[in-house]
C-alpha positions as protocol buffer text, in pm:
chain_id: "A"
residue {
  index: 1
  type: MET
  ca { x: -198 y: 372 z: -1083 }
}
residue {
  index: 2
  type: ASN
  ca { x: -223 y: -13 z: -1119 }
}
residue {
  index: 3
  type: ILE
  ca { x: -203 y: -191 z: -792 }
}
residue {
  index: 4
  type: MET
  ca { x: -76 y: -552 z: -758 }
}
residue {
  index: 5
  type: ALA
  ca { x: -204 y: -727 z: -445 }
}
residue {
  index: 6
  type: ASN
  ca { x: -300 y: -1085 z: -394 }
}
residue {
  index: 7
  type: ASP
  ca { x: -658 y: -1177 z: -291 }
}
residue {
  index: 8
  type: GLU
  ca { x: -526 y: -1389 z: -29 }
}
residue {
  index: 9
  type: TYR
  ca { x: -205 y: -1398 z: 178 }
}
residue {
  index: 10
  type: THR
  ca { x: -64 y: -1696 z: 412 }
}
residue {
  index: 11
  type: LYS
  ca { x: -44 y: -1632 z: 759 }
}
residue {
  index: 12
  type: GLY
  ca { x: 326 y: -1601 z: 919 }
}
residue {
  index: 13
  type: ASN
  ca { x: 440 y: -1439 z: 600 }
}
residue {
  index: 14
  type: PRO
  ca { x: 487 y: -1086 z: 528 }
}
residue {
  index: 15
  type: VAL
  ca { x: 230 y: -900 z: 292 }
}
residue {
  index: 16
  type: VAL
  ca { x: 377 y: -753 z: -4 }
}
residue {
  index: 17
  type: ILE
  ca { x: 166 y: -499 z: -215 }
}
residue {
  index: 18
  type: ARG
  ca { x: 316 y: -330 z: -551 }
}
residue {
  index: 19
  type: ALA
  ca { x: 170 y: -63 z: -755 }
}
residue {
  index: 20
  type: ASP
  ca { x: 256 y: 92 z: -1090 }
}
residue {
  index: 21
  type: ILE
  ca { x: 279 y: 463 z: -1048 }
}
residue {
  index: 22
  type: PHE
  ca { x: 252 y: 635 z: -1387 }
}
residue {
  index: 23
  type: ASP
  ca { x: 327 y: 1017 z: -1405 }
}
residue {
  index: 24
  type: THR
  ca { x: 519 y: 1273 z: -1609 }
}
residue {
  index: 25
  type: LEU
  ca { x: 754 y: 1331 z: -1257 }
}
residue {
  index: 26
  type: ALA
  ca { x: 863 y: 1084 z: -1024 }
}
residue {
  index: 27
  type: PRO
  ca { x: 643 y: 1124 z: -697 }
}
residue {
  index: 28
  type: GLN
  ca { x: 791 y: 1300 z: -394 }
}
residue {
  index: 29
  type: GLU
  ca { x: 640 y: 1016 z: -161 }
}
residue {
  index: 30
  type: VAL
  ca { x: 434 y: 703 z: -211 }
}
residue {
  index: 31
  type: SER
  ca { x: 282 y: 557 z: 117 }
}
residue {
  index: 32
  type: LEU
  ca { x: 66 y: 246 z: 197 }
}
residue {
  index: 33
  type: PHE
  ca { x: -206 y: 315 z: 468 }
}
residue {
  index: 34
  type: TYR
  ca { x: -386 y: -5 z: 577 }
}
residue {
  index: 35
  type: ARG
  ca { x: -647 y: -113 z: 843 }
}
residue {
  index: 36
  type: SER
  ca { x: -839 y: -433 z: 948 }
}
residue {
  index: 37
  type: VAL
  ca { x: -1217 y: -376 z: 875 }
}
residue {
  index: 38
  type: ARG
  ca { x: -1267 y: -478 z: 1252 }
}
residue {
  index: 39
  type: TYR
  ca { x: -1078 y: -162 z: 1351 }
}
residue {
  index: 40
  type: ARG
  ca { x: -1220 y: 137 z: 1163 }
}
residue {
  index: 41
  type: ARG
  ca { x: -1053 y: 415 z: 1362 }
}
residue {
  index: 42
  type: TRP
  ca { x: -706 y: 429 z: 1236 }
}
residue {
  index: 43
  type: TYR
  ca { x: -467 y: 311 z: 959 }
}
residue {
  index: 44
  type: ARG
  ca { x: -130 y: 200 z: 989 }
}
residue {
  index: 45
  type: THR
  ca { x: 131 y: 331 z: 737 }
}
residue {
  index: 46
  type: VAL
  ca { x: 415 y: 169 z: 537 }
}
residue {
  index: 47
  type: PRO
  ca { x: 627 y: 356 z: 299 }
}
residue {
  index: 48
  type: MET
  ca { x: 665 y: 227 z: -43 }
}
residue {
  index: 49
  type: LYS
  ca { x: 981 y: 186 z: -228 }
}
residue {
  index: 50
  type: ASN
  ca { x: 1054 y: 232 z: -589 }
}
residue {
  index: 51
  type: THR
  ca { x: 1211 y: -97 z: -700 }
}
residue {
  index: 52
  type: PHE
  ca { x: 1210 y: -36 z: -1075 }
}
residue {
  index: 53
  type: GLY
  ca { x: 1078 y: 191 z: -1317 }
}
residue {
  index: 54
  type: TYR
  ca { x: 735 y: 289 z: -1202 }
}
residue {
  index: 55
  type: ILE
  ca { x: 686 y: 6 z: -980 }
}
residue {
  index: 56
  type: TYR
  ca { x: 684 y: 99 z: -599 }
}
residue {
  index: 57
  type: GLU
  ca { x: 651 y: -178 z: -320 }
}
residue {
  index: 58
  type: ALA
  ca { x: 557 y: -196 z: 40 }
}
residue {
  index: 59
  type: VAL
  ca { x: 607 y: -474 z: 280 }
}
residue {
  index: 60
  type: ILE
  ca { x: 376 y: -522 z: 579 }
}
residue {
  index: 61
  type: PRO
  ca { x: 582 y: -736 z: 822 }
}
residue {
  index: 62
  type: ALA
  ca { x: 394 y: -1064 z: 944 }
}
residue {
  index: 63
  type: ASP
  ca { x: 378 y: -959 z: 1298 }
}
residue {
  index: 64
  type: LYS
  ca { x: 192 y: -627 z: 1199 }
}
residue {
  index: 65
  type: ILE
  ca { x: -105 y: -800 z: 1046 }
}
residue {
  index: 66
  type: SER
  ca { x: -346 y: -1059 z: 1121 }
}
residue {
  index: 67
  type: THR
  ca { x: -604 y: -1295 z: 956 }
}
residue {
  index: 68
  type: GLY
  ca { x: -894 y: -1081 z: 853 }
}
residue {
  index: 69
  type: ILE
  ca { x: -1023 y: -836 z: 579 }
}
residue {
  index: 70
  type: TYR
  ca { x: -816 y: -532 z: 528 }
}
residue {
  index: 71
  type: GLU
  ca { x: -863 y: -198 z: 363 }
}
residue {
  index: 72
  type: PHE
  ca { x: -580 y: -1 z: 200 }
}
residue {
  index: 73
  type: CYS
  ca { x: -512 y: 312 z: 40 }
}
residue {
  index: 74
  type: ILE
  ca { x: -210 y: 405 z: -146 }
}
residue {
  index: 75
  type: ALA
  ca { x: -123 y: 768 z: -116 }
}
residue {
  index: 76
  type: VAL
  ca { x: 91 y: 948 z: -407 }
}
residue {
  index: 77
  type: LYS
  ca { x: 240 y: 1299 z: -313 }
}
residue {
  index: 78
  type: ARG
  ca { x: 374 y: 1518 z: -600 }
}
residue {
  index: 79
  type: ASP
  ca { x: 412 y: 1888 z: -601 }
}
residue {
  index: 80
  type: ASN
  ca { x: 322 y: 1884 z: -191 }
}
residue {
  index: 81
  type: LYS
  ca { x: -28 y: 1750 z: -301 }
}
residue {
  index: 82
  type: ASN
  ca { x: -195 y: 1399 z: -230 }
}
residue {
  index: 83
  type: ALA
  ca { x: -376 y: 1189 z: -479 }
}
residue {
  index: 84
  type: ASP
  ca { x: -494 y: 833 z: -351 }
}
residue {
  index: 85
  type: LEU
  ca { x: -639 y: 511 z: -477 }
}
residue {
  index: 86
  type: SER
  ca { x: -824 y: 259 z: -216 }
}
residue {
  index: 87
  type: GLY
  ca { x: -890 y: -120 z: -226 }
}
residue {
  index: 88
  type: ARG
  ca { x: -976 y: -410 z: -15 }
}
residue {
  index: 89
  type: ARG
  ca { x: -863 y: -747 z: -2 }
}
């Protein structure tokens, strides 16, 4: 998996995170989980859509994110099993 996310985003704009998901079979489901480092108790979830080839994309609406540092995890479901890759921006 290769995550394509900027280090910074402009306030008031949606946040777009893309990932290359490489596997022999297409995933059943790909989801982005994200949370502010200030609120470590829960993640919000955004489904990722296949945009082209192996590329999946999630869009976090501008009104669902505020200024700060965020942690995220991309979960890939295949054969009813999950794999994930974490990151921080």
